LODREN-279962 format. One record per residue (C-alpha): residue in one letter; x, y, z. Coordinates in steps of 0.05 Angstrom, whole numbers, plus 5000, padded with zeros to 4 digits. Example, Ala and Ser with C-alpha at 12.3 -4.5 7.8 and 13.67 -1.06 7.14 Angstrom:
(site A,(5246,4910,5156))
(site S,(5273,4979,5143))
# end
This chain:
(site M,(4992,5006,5003))
(site S,(5021,5074,4990))
(site V,(5040,5120,5046))
(site E,(4971,5160,5025))
(site S,(4933,5095,5032))
(site N,(4959,5069,5100))
(site K,(4949,5144,5130))
(site Q,(4878,5143,5098))
(site L,(4874,5070,5132))
(site V,(4894,5106,5204))
(site T,(4845,5153,5201))
(site D,(4791,5113,5174))
(site F,(4801,5069,5231))
(site W,(4803,5121,5277))
(site K,(4738,5158,5259))
(site A,(4702,5085,5266))
(site F,(4739,5053,5337))
(site A,(4728,5131,5366))
(site G,(4650,5126,5342))
(site G,(4638,5067,5367))
(site D,(4635,5025,5301))
(site I,(4676,4966,5335))
(site K,(4657,4923,5275))
(site T,(4684,4969,5215))
(site A,(4747,4987,5258))
(site F,(4764,4905,5274))
(site A,(4761,4886,5208))
(site M,(4825,4936,5192))
(site L,(4860,4904,5247))
(site S,(4907,4838,5233))
(site D,(4885,4781,5279))
(site E,(4959,4789,5305))
(site V,(4944,4859,5323))
(site S,(4980,4889,5389))
(site W,(4967,4960,5422))
(site L,(5016,4985,5466))
(site I,(5013,5038,5523))
(site P,(5068,5049,5558))
(site G,(5079,5075,5624))
(site N,(5057,5042,5701))
(site L,(4980,5058,5715))
(site P,(4956,4981,5711))
(site E,(4883,4999,5690))
(site L,(4905,5030,5636))
(site S,(4978,5012,5611))
(site G,(5011,4955,5587))
(site L,(5010,4912,5517))
(site R,(4945,4881,5486))
(site K,(4948,4832,5445))
(site G,(4897,4801,5396))
(site K,(4831,4834,5371))
(site A,(4793,4804,5440))
(site E,(4842,4834,5486))
(site I,(4838,4900,5451))
(site L,(4754,4896,5453))
(site N,(4761,4886,5530))
(site F,(4797,4951,5537))
(site A,(4750,4986,5487))
(site R,(4688,4968,5540))
(site T,(4729,4985,5588))
(site A,(4737,5062,5563))
(site A,(4665,5058,5534))
(site K,(4645,5057,5617))
(site T,(4705,5108,5635))
(site F,(4677,5156,5576))
(site P,(4598,5143,5580))
(site S,(4584,5196,5528))
(site G,(4640,5181,5485))
(site L,(4704,5216,5466))
(site R,(4716,5271,5413))
(site S,(4783,5265,5380))
(site E,(4814,5326,5334))
(site I,(4854,5295,5294))
(site R,(4917,5357,5291))
(site R,(4968,5318,5241))
(site V,(4978,5248,5211))
(site Y,(5041,5240,5186))
(site G,(5069,5170,5137))
(site D,(5132,5140,5121))
(site G,(5132,5075,5082))
(site E,(5083,5025,5137))
(site T,(5085,5074,5193))
(site V,(5039,5125,5204))
(site L,(5036,5172,5263))
(site V,(4978,5212,5288))
(site E,(4990,5281,5335))
(site M,(4905,5287,5377))
(site T,(4877,5319,5427))
(site N,(4824,5272,5448))
(site R,(4767,5303,5496))
(site G,(4697,5278,5529))
(site K,(4662,5281,5603))
(site L,(4686,5224,5646))
(site F,(4641,5172,5691))
(site N,(4661,5215,5749))
(site G,(4630,5275,5712))
(site R,(4709,5317,5707))
(site D,(4722,5343,5637))
(site Y,(4776,5305,5595))
(site E,(4822,5340,5548))
(site N,(4889,5297,5533))
(site E,(4947,5307,5477))
(site Y,(4952,5228,5451))
(site C,(5015,5209,5392))
(site F,(4998,5144,5359))
(site V,(5042,5104,5324))
(site F,(5007,5054,5278))
(site E,(5045,4998,5234))
(site I,(5021,4967,5182))
(site E,(5026,4892,5148))
(site G,(4990,4866,5090))
(site G,(4942,4925,5082))
(site K,(4912,4919,5163))
(site I,(4932,4956,5224))
(site R,(4995,4908,5255))
(site R,(5017,4946,5315))
(site V,(4990,5010,5356))
(site R,(5033,5042,5402))
(site E,(4997,5101,5447))
(site Y,(5035,5164,5473))
(site V,(4994,5195,5531))
(site D,(5001,5227,5599))
(site T,(4978,5171,5639))
(site H,(4987,5216,5704))
(site K,(4932,5261,5675))
(site V,(4889,5208,5659))
(site H,(4901,5170,5731))
(site E,(4883,5244,5764))
(site L,(4822,5264,5721))
(site S,(4794,5195,5733))
(site A,(4805,5191,5806))
(site S,(4731,5201,5853))
(site A,(4719,5262,5852))
# end
């Protein structure tokens, strides 16, 4: 796939995933997909392997943001099979607090599907805002 096709795949994936269209989003993922969030926040950080683990994580996120998240994709960069996305996510947390955080995602494409995701986010901010009000 071309760099532009890879960038389109990633933006289409994110729009479906963030919009709750899991079936469409997961069709764009490799069966061997992995998703890593570095850090030491047990409920957020770690490596998830396979669609089942990622689906479980998405269900947890849906409970954390019952009204969903609004994503503002600011930049999309591509180089070969790698696509980087800078975005801001905003929403209302389960505890009523407003959430806004900056993200950088690194997507790796193999065989026309997303094979690896690395998500960089301020996990400390997530932890502080998610604490009971």
